[in-house]
C-alpha positions as CSV (number, residue, x, y, z in Angstrom):
1,H,-13.9,-2.6,6.1
2,R,-14.3,-0.6,2.9
3,V,-12.2,-1.4,-0.6
4,S,-12.7,0.9,-3.9
5,H,-11.3,1.1,-7.1
6,R,-10.8,3.3,-10.5
7,E,-9.1,3.1,-13.1
8,T,-7.5,6.0,-15.5
9,Q,-5.5,5.4,-18.3
10,H,-2.4,5.4,-16.7
11,A,-2.8,3.7,-13.6
12,L,-5.1,1.7,-11.0
13,A,-6.4,3.5,-7.9
14,G,-7.5,2.3,-4.4
15,E,-8.2,3.2,-1.4
16,L,-8.7,1.0,1.6
17,T,-10.3,2.0,5.0
18,D,-11.8,-0.1,7.9
19,N,-11.6,1.2,11.8
20,G,-9.1,-0.4,12.9
21,A,-5.8,0.9,15.8
22,P,-4.4,3.9,14.1
23,M,-1.2,3.5,13.0
24,P,1.7,4.7,15.2
25,Q,1.7,8.4,15.0
26,N,-0.7,7.9,12.4
27,H,2.2,7.8,9.7
28,L,2.5,5.5,8.0
29,P,6.1,3.1,9.3
30,V,9.5,4.4,6.8
31,G,10.6,0.9,6.6
32,E,13.8,-0.5,5.2
33,H,14.7,-1.2,1.6
34,I,15.3,-4.5,1.3
35,S,17.3,-6.6,-0.4
36,K,16.8,-9.1,-2.4
37,P,16.9,-12.3,-0.1
38,A,16.9,-16.0,-0.2
39,I,13.4,-16.4,-0.3
40,Y,13.7,-18.8,2.6
41,D,15.6,-16.6,4.5
42,L,12.8,-14.5,5.7
43,P,11.4,-14.1,8.2
44,E,7.3,-14.3,9.0
45,G,5.5,-10.8,7.9
46,G,6.4,-7.6,8.1
47,F,6.7,-6.7,3.9
48,G,3.5,-5.5,3.0
49,L,4.2,-2.1,2.9
50,Q,7.3,-2.5,1.3
51,M,6.2,-4.0,-1.7
52,I,2.4,-1.7,-1.5
53,R,5.5,0.6,-1.9
54,A,7.7,-1.2,-4.6
55,L,4.4,-1.4,-6.9
56,T,2.8,1.5,-6.4
57,E,3.3,5.6,-7.5
58,K,1.6,6.7,-4.8
59,L,1.2,5.5,-0.8
60,D,-1.0,7.8,1.0
61,Y,-2.3,7.9,5.0
62,E,-4.7,8.8,7.0
63,R,-6.0,9.1,10.4
64,D,-10.4,9.6,9.6
65,G,-12.5,10.2,13.6
66,E,-11.9,6.6,14.4
67,H,-10.9,4.9,10.5
68,N,-7.9,4.5,8.5
69,R,-7.3,5.5,5.0
70,L,-5.0,3.9,2.5
71,T,-5.1,4.9,-0.6
72,I,-3.1,3.9,-3.3
73,Q,-2.5,4.5,-7.2
74,I,-0.2,1.8,-9.2
75,P,0.9,3.3,-12.8
76,R,-0.3,0.7,-15.3
77,T,2.8,-1.0,-18.1
78,Q,2.3,-0.2,-21.3
79,G,0.7,-3.8,-22.4
80,A,-0.6,-4.1,-18.6
81,M,-4.9,-6.0,-18.7
82,C,-6.2,-3.8,-15.8
């Protein structure tokens, strides 16, 4: 597993690489929009990608040989300290 990141004036970019099983059809699942239900009514798991999508302005996945590569870009907000 490998995690790397870089910061710019406008965003925090990251790359996560592992040698796990590939995503189905080598693409990120589309997922469904999540409304805001009561937190105690949520099932366990399955919301990670939706949370990542909500935070990022860019999200890409690719399979490179035996490795998965997920790249993300999170915009900085005014006054944020990354």
